[in-house]
ZADO-1210 file (C-alpha; in nm, 4 decimals, padded with zeros to 6 digits):
<atoms>
<atom x="02.2822" y="-00.9168" z="01.6549" code="UNK" pos="1"/>
<atom x="02.6564" y="-00.8428" z="01.6715" code="UNK" pos="2"/>
<atom x="02.6219" y="-00.5164" z="01.4781" code="UNK" pos="3"/>
<atom x="02.3234" y="-00.4052" z="01.6879" code="UNK" pos="4"/>
<atom x="02.5095" y="-00.4833" z="02.0094" code="UNK" pos="5"/>
<atom x="02.8095" y="-00.2846" z="01.8897" code="UNK" pos="6"/>
<atom x="02.5860" y="00.0175" z="01.8265" code="UNK" pos="7"/>
<atom x="02.4245" y="-00.0186" z="02.1664" code="UNK" pos="8"/>
<atom x="02.7548" y="-00.0642" z="02.3491" code="UNK" pos="9"/>
<atom x="02.8957" y="00.2481" z="02.1850" code="UNK" pos="10"/>
<atom x="02.5844" y="00.4539" z="02.2573" code="UNK" pos="11"/>
<atom x="02.5720" y="00.3531" z="02.6218" code="UNK" pos="12"/>
<atom x="02.9406" y="00.4168" z="02.6801" code="UNK" pos="13"/>
<atom x="02.9106" y="00.7482" z="02.4983" code="UNK" pos="14"/>
<atom x="02.6262" y="00.8451" z="02.7309" code="UNK" pos="15"/>
<atom x="02.8602" y="00.8179" z="03.0273" code="UNK" pos="16"/>
<atom x="03.1153" y="01.0715" z="02.9088" code="UNK" pos="17"/>
<atom x="02.9320" y="01.3458" z="02.7261" code="UNK" pos="18"/>
<atom x="02.9643" y="01.7002" z="02.8475" code="UNK" pos="19"/>
<atom x="02.6934" y="01.7331" z="03.1110" code="UNK" pos="20"/>
<atom x="02.7504" y="02.1051" z="03.1563" code="UNK" pos="21"/>
<atom x="02.7009" y="02.1806" z="02.7852" code="UNK" pos="22"/>
<atom x="02.3746" y="01.9884" z="02.7885" code="UNK" pos="23"/>
<atom x="02.2595" y="02.1706" z="03.1012" code="UNK" pos="24"/>
<atom x="02.3410" y="02.5103" z="02.9484" code="UNK" pos="25"/>
<atom x="02.1280" y="02.4162" z="02.6473" code="UNK" pos="26"/>
<atom x="01.8467" y="02.3220" z="02.8846" code="UNK" pos="27"/>
<atom x="01.8668" y="02.6591" z="03.0602" code="UNK" pos="28"/>
<atom x="01.8547" y="02.8416" z="02.7270" code="UNK" pos="29"/>
<atom x="01.5492" y="02.6450" z="02.6163" code="UNK" pos="30"/>
<atom x="01.3632" y="02.6657" z="02.9495" code="UNK" pos="31"/>
<atom x="01.4966" y="02.9583" z="03.1541" code="UNK" pos="32"/>
<atom x="01.2120" y="02.9802" z="03.4076" code="UNK" pos="33"/>
<atom x="00.9896" y="02.7532" z="03.6137" code="UNK" pos="34"/>
<atom x="00.6897" y="02.8733" z="03.4116" code="UNK" pos="35"/>
<atom x="00.8599" y="02.7686" z="03.0886" code="UNK" pos="36"/>
<atom x="00.9252" y="02.4241" z="03.2341" code="UNK" pos="37"/>
<atom x="00.5654" y="02.3800" z="03.3467" code="UNK" pos="38"/>
<atom x="00.4337" y="02.4842" z="03.0055" code="UNK" pos="39"/>
<atom x="00.6692" y="02.2348" z="02.8391" code="UNK" pos="40"/>
<atom x="00.5427" y="01.9489" z="03.0567" code="UNK" pos="41"/>
<atom x="00.1771" y="02.0381" z="03.0042" code="UNK" pos="42"/>
<atom x="00.2016" y="02.0902" z="02.6292" code="UNK" pos="43"/>
<atom x="00.4120" y="01.7787" z="02.5660" code="UNK" pos="44"/>
<atom x="00.1553" y="01.5725" z="02.7546" code="UNK" pos="45"/>
<atom x="-00.0801" y="01.6276" z="02.4585" code="UNK" pos="46"/>
<atom x="00.1641" y="01.4617" z="02.2166" code="UNK" pos="47"/>
<atom x="00.0867" y="01.1014" z="02.1265" code="UNK" pos="48"/>
<atom x="00.3827" y="00.8972" z="02.2545" code="UNK" pos="49"/>
<atom x="00.3588" y="00.6454" z="01.9699" code="UNK" pos="50"/>
<atom x="00.3145" y="00.8733" z="01.6697" code="UNK" pos="51"/>
<atom x="00.4782" y="01.1887" z="01.8032" code="UNK" pos="52"/>
<atom x="00.1812" y="01.3908" z="01.6767" code="UNK" pos="53"/>
<atom x="-00.0479" y="01.6276" z="01.8609" code="UNK" pos="54"/>
<atom x="-00.3530" y="01.4579" z="02.0056" code="UNK" pos="55"/>
<atom x="-00.6760" y="01.6109" z="01.8806" code="UNK" pos="56"/>
<atom x="-00.9191" y="01.6778" z="02.1630" code="UNK" pos="57"/>
<atom x="-01.1347" y="01.9345" z="01.9829" code="UNK" pos="58"/>
<atom x="-01.0528" y="02.2107" z="02.2307" code="UNK" pos="59"/>
<atom x="-00.7510" y="02.4178" z="02.3235" code="UNK" pos="60"/>
<atom x="-00.5144" y="02.2884" z="02.5882" code="UNK" pos="61"/>
<atom x="-00.5877" y="02.5992" z="02.7928" code="UNK" pos="62"/>
<atom x="-00.9659" y="02.5863" z="02.7596" code="UNK" pos="63"/>
<atom x="-01.2223" y="02.5273" z="03.0330" code="UNK" pos="64"/>
<atom x="-01.3128" y="02.1610" z="03.0630" code="UNK" pos="65"/>
<atom x="-01.6522" y="02.2537" z="03.2053" code="UNK" pos="66"/>
<atom x="-01.7842" y="02.4911" z="02.9367" code="UNK" pos="67"/>
<atom x="-01.5159" y="02.4604" z="02.6675" code="UNK" pos="68"/>
<atom x="-01.4436" y="02.8329" z="02.6394" code="UNK" pos="69"/>
<atom x="-01.0951" y="02.9692" z="02.5869" code="UNK" pos="70"/>
<atom x="-01.1226" y="03.2854" z="02.7965" code="UNK" pos="71"/>
<atom x="-00.9268" y="03.1571" z="03.0950" code="UNK" pos="72"/>
<atom x="-00.6479" y="03.2810" z="03.3202" code="UNK" pos="73"/>
<atom x="-00.3582" y="03.0746" z="03.4484" code="UNK" pos="74"/>
<atom x="-00.3417" y="03.0215" z="03.8237" code="UNK" pos="75"/>
<atom x="-00.1421" y="02.8137" z="04.0713" code="UNK" pos="76"/>
<atom x="00.1866" y="02.8809" z="03.8935" code="UNK" pos="77"/>
<atom x="00.0502" y="02.7667" z="03.5583" code="UNK" pos="78"/>
<atom x="-00.0724" y="02.4292" z="03.6807" code="UNK" pos="79"/>
<atom x="-00.4385" y="02.5270" z="03.6473" code="UNK" pos="80"/>
<atom x="-00.6652" y="02.7643" z="03.4599" code="UNK" pos="81"/>
<atom x="-00.9724" y="02.9469" z="03.5859" code="UNK" pos="82"/>
<atom x="-01.2545" y="03.0082" z="03.3416" code="UNK" pos="83"/>
<atom x="-01.3542" y="03.3750" z="03.3259" code="UNK" pos="84"/>
<atom x="-01.7002" y="03.2740" z="03.2056" code="UNK" pos="85"/>
<atom x="-01.8156" y="03.0007" z="03.4432" code="UNK" pos="86"/>
<atom x="-01.5526" y="03.0396" z="03.7148" code="UNK" pos="87"/>
<atom x="-01.4558" y="02.6698" z="03.7133" code="UNK" pos="88"/>
<atom x="-01.0963" y="02.5691" z="03.7867" code="UNK" pos="89"/>
<atom x="-00.9218" y="02.3123" z="03.5652" code="UNK" pos="90"/>
<atom x="-00.6022" y="02.1424" z="03.6821" code="UNK" pos="91"/>
<atom x="-00.3855" y="02.0818" z="03.3758" code="UNK" pos="92"/>
<atom x="-00.1647" y="01.8168" z="03.5351" code="UNK" pos="93"/>
<atom x="-00.4502" y="01.6191" z="03.6933" code="UNK" pos="94"/>
<atom x="-00.4383" y="01.2495" z="03.6099" code="UNK" pos="95"/>
<atom x="-00.0831" y="01.2657" z="03.4756" code="UNK" pos="96"/>
<atom x="00.2515" y="01.1595" z="03.6162" code="UNK" pos="97"/>
<atom x="00.3159" y="01.5260" z="03.7009" code="UNK" pos="98"/>
<atom x="00.0110" y="01.5608" z="03.9252" code="UNK" pos="99"/>
<atom x="00.1003" y="01.7366" z="04.2530" code="UNK" pos="100"/>
<atom x="00.4715" y="01.7771" z="04.1739" code="UNK" pos="101"/>
<atom x="00.6238" y="02.0684" z="04.3672" code="UNK" pos="102"/>
<atom x="00.8354" y="02.2054" z="04.0838" code="UNK" pos="103"/>
<atom x="00.8465" y="02.1332" z="03.7117" code="UNK" pos="104"/>
<atom x="01.2099" y="02.2232" z="03.6473" code="UNK" pos="105"/>
<atom x="01.3784" y="01.9218" z="03.8161" code="UNK" pos="106"/>
<atom x="01.1461" y="01.6771" z="03.6396" code="UNK" pos="107"/>
<atom x="01.1895" y="01.8401" z="03.3004" code="UNK" pos="108"/>
<atom x="01.5676" y="01.8517" z="03.3459" code="UNK" pos="109"/>
<atom x="01.5757" y="01.4815" z="03.4336" code="UNK" pos="110"/>
<atom x="01.3804" y="01.3952" z="03.1181" code="UNK" pos="111"/>
<atom x="01.5896" y="01.6403" z="02.9124" code="UNK" pos="112"/>
<atom x="01.9118" y="01.4617" z="03.0061" code="UNK" pos="113"/>
<atom x="01.7562" y="01.1240" z="02.9212" code="UNK" pos="114"/>
<atom x="01.6333" y="01.2409" z="02.5814" code="UNK" pos="115"/>
<atom x="01.9827" y="01.3700" z="02.5023" code="UNK" pos="116"/>
<atom x="02.1553" y="01.0479" z="02.6083" code="UNK" pos="117"/>
<atom x="02.3242" y="01.2076" z="02.9075" code="UNK" pos="118"/>
<atom x="02.3912" y="01.0014" z="03.2197" code="UNK" pos="119"/>
<atom x="02.3731" y="01.2043" z="03.5400" code="UNK" pos="120"/>
<atom x="02.4074" y="01.0715" z="03.8927" code="UNK" pos="121"/>
<atom x="02.1905" y="01.2109" z="04.1722" code="UNK" pos="122"/>
<atom x="02.4986" y="01.3772" z="04.3224" code="UNK" pos="123"/>
<atom x="02.5669" y="01.5717" z="04.0018" code="UNK" pos="124"/>
<atom x="02.1993" y="01.6402" z="03.9352" code="UNK" pos="125"/>
<atom x="02.1355" y="01.7979" z="04.2747" code="UNK" pos="126"/>
<atom x="02.4311" y="02.0331" z="04.2291" code="UNK" pos="127"/>
<atom x="02.3122" y="02.1411" z="03.8842" code="UNK" pos="128"/>
<atom x="01.9432" y="02.1840" z="03.9635" code="UNK" pos="129"/>
<atom x="01.9744" y="02.3081" z="04.3210" code="UNK" pos="130"/>
<atom x="01.7644" y="02.0434" z="04.4949" code="UNK" pos="131"/>
<atom x="01.8565" y="01.8068" z="04.7758" code="UNK" pos="132"/>
<atom x="02.0401" y="01.4934" z="04.6654" code="UNK" pos="133"/>
<atom x="01.7615" y="01.2805" z="04.8123" code="UNK" pos="134"/>
<atom x="01.5121" y="01.4726" z="04.5968" code="UNK" pos="135"/>
<atom x="01.7289" y="01.4264" z="04.2884" code="UNK" pos="136"/>
<atom x="01.7491" y="01.0538" z="04.3562" code="UNK" pos="137"/>
<atom x="01.3734" y="01.0306" z="04.4157" code="UNK" pos="138"/>
<atom x="01.2904" y="01.2074" z="04.0877" code="UNK" pos="139"/>
<atom x="01.5226" y="00.9820" z="03.8898" code="UNK" pos="140"/>
<atom x="01.3780" y="00.6757" z="04.0636" code="UNK" pos="141"/>
<atom x="01.0178" y="00.7710" z="03.9828" code="UNK" pos="142"/>
<atom x="01.0974" y="00.8466" z="03.6190" code="UNK" pos="143"/>
<atom x="01.2886" y="00.5190" z="03.5891" code="UNK" pos="144"/>
<atom x="00.9984" y="00.3278" z="03.7434" code="UNK" pos="145"/>
<atom x="00.7643" y="00.4625" z="03.4761" code="UNK" pos="146"/>
<atom x="01.0104" y="00.3763" z="03.1995" code="UNK" pos="147"/>
<atom x="01.0361" y="00.0258" z="03.3405" code="UNK" pos="148"/>
<atom x="00.6583" y="-00.0183" z="03.3411" code="UNK" pos="149"/>
<atom x="00.6073" y="00.1326" z="02.9945" code="UNK" pos="150"/>
<atom x="00.9062" y="-00.0078" z="02.8065" code="UNK" pos="151"/>
<atom x="01.0165" y="-00.3303" z="02.9758" code="UNK" pos="152"/>
<atom x="00.6960" y="-00.5331" z="02.9501" code="UNK" pos="153"/>
<atom x="00.8766" y="-00.8055" z="02.7561" code="UNK" pos="154"/>
<atom x="00.8915" y="-01.1806" z="02.7929" code="UNK" pos="155"/>
<atom x="01.2617" y="-01.2378" z="02.7218" code="UNK" pos="156"/>
<atom x="01.4541" y="-01.2321" z="03.0479" code="UNK" pos="157"/>
<atom x="01.7914" y="-01.3097" z="03.1985" code="UNK" pos="158"/>
<atom x="01.8599" y="-01.4077" z="03.5602" code="UNK" pos="159"/>
<atom x="01.9064" y="-01.1068" z="03.7843" code="UNK" pos="160"/>
<atom x="02.2266" y="-01.2631" z="03.9187" code="UNK" pos="161"/>
<atom x="02.3928" y="-01.1952" z="03.5833" code="UNK" pos="162"/>
<atom x="02.4216" y="-00.8331" z="03.7035" code="UNK" pos="163"/>
<atom x="02.5786" y="-00.9436" z="04.0308" code="UNK" pos="164"/>
<atom x="02.9049" y="-00.7419" z="03.9998" code="UNK" pos="165"/>
<atom x="02.7114" y="-00.4124" z="03.9696" code="UNK" pos="166"/>
<atom x="02.5200" y="-00.4565" z="04.2955" code="UNK" pos="167"/>
<atom x="02.7115" y="-00.2500" z="04.5506" code="UNK" pos="168"/>
<atom x="02.4489" y="-00.0350" z="04.7198" code="UNK" pos="169"/>
<atom x="02.1919" y="-00.1170" z="04.9823" code="UNK" pos="170"/>
<atom x="01.8272" y="-00.0187" z="04.9882" code="UNK" pos="171"/>
<atom x="01.6225" y="00.0490" z="05.2987" code="UNK" pos="172"/>
<atom x="01.4851" y="-00.3060" z="05.2706" code="UNK" pos="173"/>
<atom x="01.8176" y="-00.4856" z="05.2336" code="UNK" pos="174"/>
<atom x="01.8527" y="-00.7234" z="05.5315" code="UNK" pos="175"/>
<atom x="02.0755" y="-00.5890" z="05.8075" code="UNK" pos="176"/>
<atom x="02.4344" y="-00.7131" z="05.8238" code="UNK" pos="177"/>
<atom x="02.4022" y="-00.8678" z="05.4785" code="UNK" pos="178"/>
<atom x="02.5853" y="-00.7910" z="05.1562" code="UNK" pos="179"/>
<atom x="02.3826" y="-00.5746" z="04.9119" code="UNK" pos="180"/>
<atom x="02.4144" y="-00.8671" z="04.6714" code="UNK" pos="181"/>
<atom x="02.1664" y="-01.0614" z="04.8840" code="UNK" pos="182"/>
<atom x="01.8927" y="-00.8660" z="04.7038" code="UNK" pos="183"/>
<atom x="01.9647" y="-01.0679" z="04.3890" code="UNK" pos="184"/>
<atom x="01.9776" y="-01.4092" z="04.5481" code="UNK" pos="185"/>
<atom x="01.6761" y="-01.4172" z="04.7782" code="UNK" pos="186"/>
<atom x="01.3483" y="-01.2332" z="04.7959" code="UNK" pos="187"/>
<atom x="01.1336" y="-01.1307" z="05.0865" code="UNK" pos="188"/>
<atom x="00.9709" y="-01.4744" z="05.1125" code="UNK" pos="189"/>
<atom x="01.3022" y="-01.6613" z="05.0890" code="UNK" pos="190"/>
<atom x="01.2088" y="-01.7883" z="04.7435" code="UNK" pos="191"/>
<atom x="01.5041" y="-01.8900" z="04.5321" code="UNK" pos="192"/>
<atom x="01.6317" y="-01.7289" z="04.2200" code="UNK" pos="193"/>
<atom x="01.6488" y="-01.9149" z="03.8911" code="UNK" pos="194"/>
<atom x="01.9612" y="-01.9510" z="03.6810" code="UNK" pos="195"/>
<atom x="01.9881" y="-02.0592" z="03.3192" code="UNK" pos="196"/>
<atom x="02.1827" y="-02.3825" z="03.3305" code="UNK" pos="197"/>
<atom x="02.3118" y="-02.6596" z="03.5522" code="UNK" pos="198"/>
<atom x="02.6520" y="-02.5070" z="03.6068" code="UNK" pos="199"/>
<atom x="02.7512" y="-02.2522" z="03.8628" code="UNK" pos="200"/>
<atom x="02.7343" y="-01.9136" z="03.6850" code="UNK" pos="201"/>
<atom x="02.9871" y="-01.7494" z="03.9063" code="UNK" pos="202"/>
<atom x="03.3077" y="-01.9238" z="03.8015" code="UNK" pos="203"/>
<atom x="03.3854" y="-01.6611" z="03.5400" code="UNK" pos="204"/>
<atom x="03.1409" y="-01.3801" z="03.6187" code="UNK" pos="205"/>
<atom x="03.2311" y="-01.3135" z="03.9804" code="UNK" pos="206"/>
<atom x="03.5448" y="-01.2612" z="04.1785" code="UNK" pos="207"/>
<atom x="03.5324" y="-01.5960" z="04.3558" code="UNK" pos="208"/>
<atom x="03.7953" y="-01.8613" z="04.3217" code="UNK" pos="209"/>
<atom x="03.7776" y="-02.2061" z="04.1699" code="UNK" pos="210"/>
<atom x="03.7406" y="-02.3577" z="04.5178" code="UNK" pos="211"/>
<atom x="03.4297" y="-02.1533" z="04.5981" code="UNK" pos="212"/>
<atom x="03.2852" y="-02.2208" z="04.2516" code="UNK" pos="213"/>
<atom x="03.3392" y="-02.5937" z="04.2954" code="UNK" pos="214"/>
<atom x="03.1622" y="-02.5957" z="04.6316" code="UNK" pos="215"/>
<atom x="02.8766" y="-02.3805" z="04.5047" code="UNK" pos="216"/>
<atom x="02.8172" y="-02.6119" z="04.2092" code="UNK" pos="217"/>
<atom x="02.7154" y="-02.9035" z="04.4360" code="UNK" pos="218"/>
<atom x="02.4786" y="-02.7029" z="04.6547" code="UNK" pos="219"/>
<atom x="02.1036" y="-02.6763" z="04.6021" code="UNK" pos="220"/>
<atom x="01.7945" y="-02.5659" z="04.7947" code="UNK" pos="221"/>
<atom x="01.8024" y="-02.8973" z="04.9814" code="UNK" pos="222"/>
<atom x="02.0051" y="-02.8580" z="05.3035" code="UNK" pos="223"/>
<atom x="02.3327" y="-03.0485" z="05.2901" code="UNK" pos="224"/>
<atom x="02.5641" y="-03.1286" z="05.5797" code="UNK" pos="225"/>
<atom x="02.9232" y="-03.0151" z="05.5520" code="UNK" pos="226"/>
<atom x="03.0370" y="-03.3804" z="05.5465" code="UNK" pos="227"/>
<atom x="02.8130" y="-03.4484" z="05.2461" code="UNK" pos="228"/>
<atom x="02.9503" y="-03.1434" z="05.0697" code="UNK" pos="229"/>
<atom x="03.3067" y="-03.2503" z="05.1450" code="UNK" pos="230"/>
<atom x="03.2417" y="-03.5950" z="05.0015" code="UNK" pos="231"/>
<atom x="03.0706" y="-03.4572" z="04.6893" code="UNK" pos="232"/>
<atom x="03.3514" y="-03.2105" z="04.6203" code="UNK" pos="233"/>
<atom x="03.6330" y="-03.4441" z="04.7226" code="UNK" pos="234"/>
<atom x="03.7912" y="-03.1511" z="04.9047" code="UNK" pos="235"/>
<atom x="03.9293" y="-03.1446" z="05.2625" code="UNK" pos="236"/>
<atom x="03.6745" y="-03.0252" z="05.5162" code="UNK" pos="237"/>
<atom x="03.8787" y="-02.7231" z="05.6253" code="UNK" pos="238"/>
<atom x="03.8854" y="-02.5969" z="05.2657" code="UNK" pos="239"/>
<atom x="03.5096" y="-02.6512" z="05.2326" code="UNK" pos="240"/>
<atom x="03.4470" y="-02.4492" z="05.5496" code="UNK" pos="241"/>
<atom x="03.6741" y="-02.1728" z="05.4232" code="UNK" pos="242"/>
<atom x="03.4871" y="-02.1638" z="05.0918" code="UNK" pos="243"/>
<atom x="03.1527" y="-02.1614" z="05.2737" code="UNK" pos="244"/>
<atom x="03.2594" y="-01.8574" z="05.4735" code="UNK" pos="245"/>
<atom x="03.3390" y="-01.6649" z="05.1546" code="UNK" pos="246"/>
<atom x="03.0174" y="-01.7749" z="04.9821" code="UNK" pos="247"/>
<atom x="02.8120" y="-01.6794" z="05.2855" code="UNK" pos="248"/>
<atom x="02.9679" y="-01.3333" z="05.2918" code="UNK" pos="249"/>
<atom x="02.8756" y="-01.2945" z="04.9244" code="UNK" pos="250"/>
<atom x="02.5164" y="-01.3960" z="04.9974" code="UNK" pos="251"/>
<atom x="02.5379" y="-01.7067" z="04.7785" code="UNK" pos="252"/>
<atom x="02.4770" y="-01.9634" z="05.0509" code="UNK" pos="253"/>
<atom x="02.2882" y="-01.9701" z="05.3779" code="UNK" pos="254"/>
<atom x="02.4087" y="-02.1541" z="05.6859" code="UNK" pos="255"/>
<atom x="02.1513" y="-02.3515" z="05.8817" code="UNK" pos="256"/>
<atom x="02.1710" y="-02.5076" z="06.2295" code="UNK" pos="257"/>
<atom x="02.3670" y="-02.8312" z="06.2482" code="UNK" pos="258"/>
<atom x="02.6425" y="-02.7348" z="06.0015" code="UNK" pos="259"/>
<atom x="02.4039" y="-02.7560" z="05.7081" code="UNK" pos="260"/>
<atom x="02.4070" y="-02.5243" z="05.4084" code="UNK" pos="261"/>
<atom x="02.1733" y="-02.4339" z="05.1225" code="UNK" pos="262"/>
<atom x="02.2340" y="-02.2396" z="04.8037" code="UNK" pos="263"/>
<atom x="02.0374" y="-01.9182" z="04.7634" code="UNK" pos="264"/>
<atom x="02.0460" y="-01.9656" z="04.3858" code="UNK" pos="265"/>
<atom x="01.8329" y="-02.2186" z="04.2020" code="UNK" pos="266"/>
<atom x="01.9730" y="-02.3669" z="03.8802" code="UNK" pos="267"/>
<atom x="01.6476" y="-02.4596" z="03.7103" code="UNK" pos="268"/>
<atom x="01.5738" y="-02.2787" z="03.3852" code="UNK" pos="269"/>
<atom x="01.2429" y="-02.1121" z="03.2910" code="UNK" pos="270"/>
<atom x="01.1421" y="-02.1338" z="02.9248" code="UNK" pos="271"/>
<atom x="01.1623" y="-01.7584" z="02.8623" code="UNK" pos="272"/>
<atom x="01.5293" y="-01.7188" z="02.9551" code="UNK" pos="273"/>
<atom x="01.7494" y="-01.5751" z="02.6817" code="UNK" pos="274"/>
<atom x="02.0291" y="-01.8055" z="02.5704" code="UNK" pos="275"/>
<atom x="02.3518" y="-01.7032" z="02.7379" code="UNK" pos="276"/>
<atom x="02.5382" y="-01.6343" z="02.4143" code="UNK" pos="277"/>
<atom x="02.8615" y="-01.4308" z="02.3946" code="UNK" pos="278"/>
<atom x="02.6569" y="-01.1385" z="02.2575" code="UNK" pos="279"/>
<atom x="02.4197" y="-01.1437" z="02.5558" code="UNK" pos="280"/>
<atom x="02.7115" y="-01.1711" z="02.7985" code="UNK" pos="281"/>
<atom x="02.8771" y="-00.8735" z="02.6265" code="UNK" pos="282"/>
<atom x="02.5565" y="-00.6697" z="02.6475" code="UNK" pos="283"/>
<atom x="02.5168" y="-00.7413" z="03.0185" code="UNK" pos="284"/>
<atom x="02.8824" y="-00.6532" z="03.0695" code="UNK" pos="285"/>
<atom x="02.8188" y="-00.3154" z="02.9066" code="UNK" pos="286"/>
<atom x="02.5319" y="-00.2502" z="03.1475" code="UNK" pos="287"/>
<atom x="02.7502" y="-00.3430" z="03.4452" code="UNK" pos="288"/>
<atom x="03.0334" y="-00.1167" z="03.3286" code="UNK" pos="289"/>
<atom x="02.7842" y="00.1660" z="03.2746" code="UNK" pos="290"/>
<atom x="02.6335" y="00.1261" z="03.6240" code="UNK" pos="291"/>
<atom x="02.9816" y="00.1322" z="03.7751" code="UNK" pos="292"/>
<atom x="03.0961" y="00.4373" z="03.5786" code="UNK" pos="293"/>
<atom x="02.7884" y="00.6535" z="03.6378" code="UNK" pos="294"/>
<atom x="02.6413" y="00.5361" z="03.9674" code="UNK" pos="295"/>
<atom x="02.9405" y="00.3587" z="04.1264" code="UNK" pos="296"/>
<atom x="02.7200" y="00.0539" z="04.1665" code="UNK" pos="297"/>
<atom x="02.3453" y="00.0193" z="04.2148" code="UNK" pos="298"/>
<atom x="02.0884" y="-00.1490" z="04.4398" code="UNK" pos="299"/>
<atom x="01.9581" y="-00.4848" z="04.3252" code="UNK" pos="300"/>
<atom x="01.6038" y="-00.3908" z="04.4218" code="UNK" pos="301"/>
<atom x="01.5905" y="-00.1236" z="04.1506" code="UNK" pos="302"/>
<atom x="01.7837" y="-00.3173" z="03.8870" code="UNK" pos="303"/>
<atom x="01.5054" y="-00.3352" z="03.6258" code="UNK" pos="304"/>
<atom x="01.4444" y="00.0395" z="03.6547" code="UNK" pos="305"/>
<atom x="01.8142" y="00.1097" z="03.5996" code="UNK" pos="306"/>
<atom x="01.8140" y="-00.1192" z="03.2953" code="UNK" pos="307"/>
<atom x="01.5095" y="00.0598" z="03.1494" code="UNK" pos="308"/>
<atom x="01.6769" y="00.3957" z="03.2009" code="UNK" pos="309"/>
<atom x="01.9919" y="00.2725" z="03.0293" code="UNK" pos="310"/>
<atom x="01.7884" y="00.1589" z="02.7266" code="UNK" pos="311"/>
<atom x="01.6440" y="00.5091" z="02.6873" code="UNK" pos="312"/>
<atom x="01.9862" y="00.6698" z="02.7287" code="UNK" pos="313"/>
<atom x="02.1493" y="00.4536" z="02.4639" code="UNK" pos="314"/>
<atom x="01.8538" y="00.4686" z="02.2236" code="UNK" pos="315"/>
<atom x="01.7682" y="00.8313" z="02.2968" code="UNK" pos="316"/>
<atom x="01.7220" y="00.9215" z="01.9292" code="UNK" pos="317"/>
<atom x="01.4016" y="00.7145" z="01.9413" code="UNK" pos="318"/>
<atom x="01.2717" y="00.9366" z="02.2193" code="UNK" pos="319"/>
<atom x="01.2731" y="01.3112" z="02.1424" code="UNK" pos="320"/>
<atom x="01.1966" y="01.5265" z="02.4436" code="UNK" pos="321"/>
<atom x="00.8253" y="01.5819" z="02.3813" code="UNK" pos="322"/>
<atom x="00.7579" y="01.2183" z="02.3014" code="UNK" pos="323"/>
<atom x="00.9420" y="01.1058" z="02.6136" code="UNK" pos="324"/>
<atom x="00.7480" y="01.3545" z="02.8293" code="UNK" pos="325"/>
<atom x="00.4247" y="01.2245" z="02.6773" code="UNK" pos="326"/>
<atom x="00.5203" y="00.8633" z="02.7471" code="UNK" pos="327"/>
<atom x="00.5955" y="00.9425" z="03.1104" code="UNK" pos="328"/>
<atom x="00.2977" y="01.1737" z="03.1601" code="UNK" pos="329"/>
<atom x="00.0478" y="00.9236" z="03.0205" code="UNK" pos="330"/>
<atom x="00.1388" y="00.6690" z="03.2879" code="UNK" pos="331"/>
<atom x="-00.0704" y="00.8648" z="03.5355" code="UNK" pos="332"/>
<atom x="00.0236" y="00.9556" z="03.8928" code="UNK" pos="333"/>
<atom x="00.2329" y="00.7006" z="04.0775" code="UNK" pos="334"/>
<atom x="00.0604" y="00.5325" z="04.3673" code="UNK" pos="335"/>
<atom x="00.2330" y="00.5092" z="04.7028" code="UNK" pos="336"/>
<atom x="00.2356" y="00.1293" z="04.6765" code="UNK" pos="337"/>
<atom x="00.4320" y="00.1568" z="04.3505" code="UNK" pos="338"/>
<atom x="00.6818" y="00.3973" z="04.5011" code="UNK" pos="339"/>
<atom x="00.7394" y="00.1801" z="04.8070" code="UNK" pos="340"/>
<atom x="00.7610" y="-00.1433" z="04.6085" code="UNK" pos="341"/>
<atom x="01.1192" y="-00.2694" z="04.6333" code="UNK" pos="342"/>
<atom x="01.0797" y="-00.6473" z="04.6187" code="UNK" pos="343"/>
<atom x="01.3849" y="-00.8115" z="04.4592" code="UNK" pos="344"/>
<atom x="01.3374" y="-00.9292" z="04.1013" code="UNK" pos="345"/>
<atom x="01.4447" y="-01.2804" z="04.0075" code="UNK" pos="346"/>
<atom x="01.4487" y="-01.2053" z="03.6353" code="UNK" pos="347"/>
<atom x="01.5403" y="-00.8956" z="03.4346" code="UNK" pos="348"/>
<atom x="01.3823" y="-00.8186" z="03.0989" code="UNK" pos="349"/>
<atom x="01.6100" y="-00.7590" z="02.8000" code="UNK" pos="350"/>
<atom x="01.5271" y="-00.7087" z="02.4341" code="UNK" pos="351"/>
<atom x="01.6275" y="-01.0012" z="02.2122" code="UNK" pos="352"/>
<atom x="01.6479" y="-00.7613" z="01.9173" code="UNK" pos="353"/>
<atom x="01.7411" y="-00.4034" z="01.9854" code="UNK" pos="354"/>
<atom x="01.4553" y="-00.1657" z="01.8946" code="UNK" pos="355"/>
<atom x="01.6348" y="00.0716" z="01.6569" code="UNK" pos="356"/>
<atom x="01.2957" y="00.1481" z="01.5070" code="UNK" pos="357"/>
<atom x="01.0310" y="00.2977" z="01.7272" code="UNK" pos="358"/>
<atom x="00.8178" y="00.0252" z="01.8918" code="UNK" pos="359"/>
</atoms>
C-alpha cells in the first residue's frame, strides 16, 4: 500500500498547483459556446460510465421518442427537440442530473476541471466562469454529492474526527456560537461519534496540549463531576477546569449543570473501521493538507463529498471527461431533500486499496 499511497499523495498535491488558467483556456477552445457545452453534456450522457462505450438505444440521440423519426429541430437552447412529423417535444436532459439546469457551461467546466485533475475553489471558479460565487459553490456541491453517492458506497471507514484539523468553516446548520468542529463530534440528535481505540485520538493529531489530552482520555458519555475527573487524572482542580474550558471551545466536551462534563466523542470501535496504520494516517494527512491548500478549510457536514471529489481529482486518469459526465448524468436529478441534507457524518468512507484500475 505504501507505493499506492505515494502515487495518490503526489497526484493530489499536484492537483492543487497545476495551471488553472491553461486548463480553462483549453476548455474554452474545446467548448466556445453555450450550445457546444449543452451538446457535450447531452451526448456524453449516452456513454456507458463503466465501459466508456456508446450505449446502443436503436435510435439517434436527436430522434423523436414518440415516433422515432430523425427529422427534428432543436428548441429551448438545444435542451429539447421538436419532431417535424408528429409535433411532439422531447426533452433531452429529462431524467438526468442536468434536468432543469439554467446553463450548461458552468456544469461542464466544473466536470472538465475534475477530469483534468485541477482543483478550483468556488472563489476562483466564479471569476473564471462569470457566475456568482454562491452559484459556483452550489454547482461544485451538487457534483460532489453525486460523486459521493456513486463512488463512496464502501464499507471501509475511518472516524470523521480524523479530519478534525481541516474543519474550519461553518454550514447553515452548524449550532450558533459553536466551533465548526462541533459538526464532527455530535450530530443533530446528540448521538456520539465513534473512535477507533481506547485512547484519546487528539494527543498527536490536534493542537491541544498534554493536559487537555489527559483530561479528555478519562471522559466518556457518562456525566462526570469535576471532582471525579480531578481524582481520575490526579491533576489539581484549577488545571482540570482550565483544560475543560479549552476542550469545550474545541467542541470536544459538553458542560452540564452541576459542574458535570461529558465527552462528545465515543471511543468504541465498529468492526468496519480501517486500522489506523501509518499509511492511513499519512493518507488522511494528505487530504487535510489538500483541503487547507485549496479551500482554506471545509465544513464537516460536507466532508464525505469533499473526500469523494478529491479521489476523482487524484485519480482523474480513470475518469475521462465523457465517462465522468455519464457517471454524473446517470444519477438522475437531485431531489430537494438530498440537496438540503447536511447531517454530520460519524464515519467517512476510504478505499483500503486505491482503485488504480477502473472499478
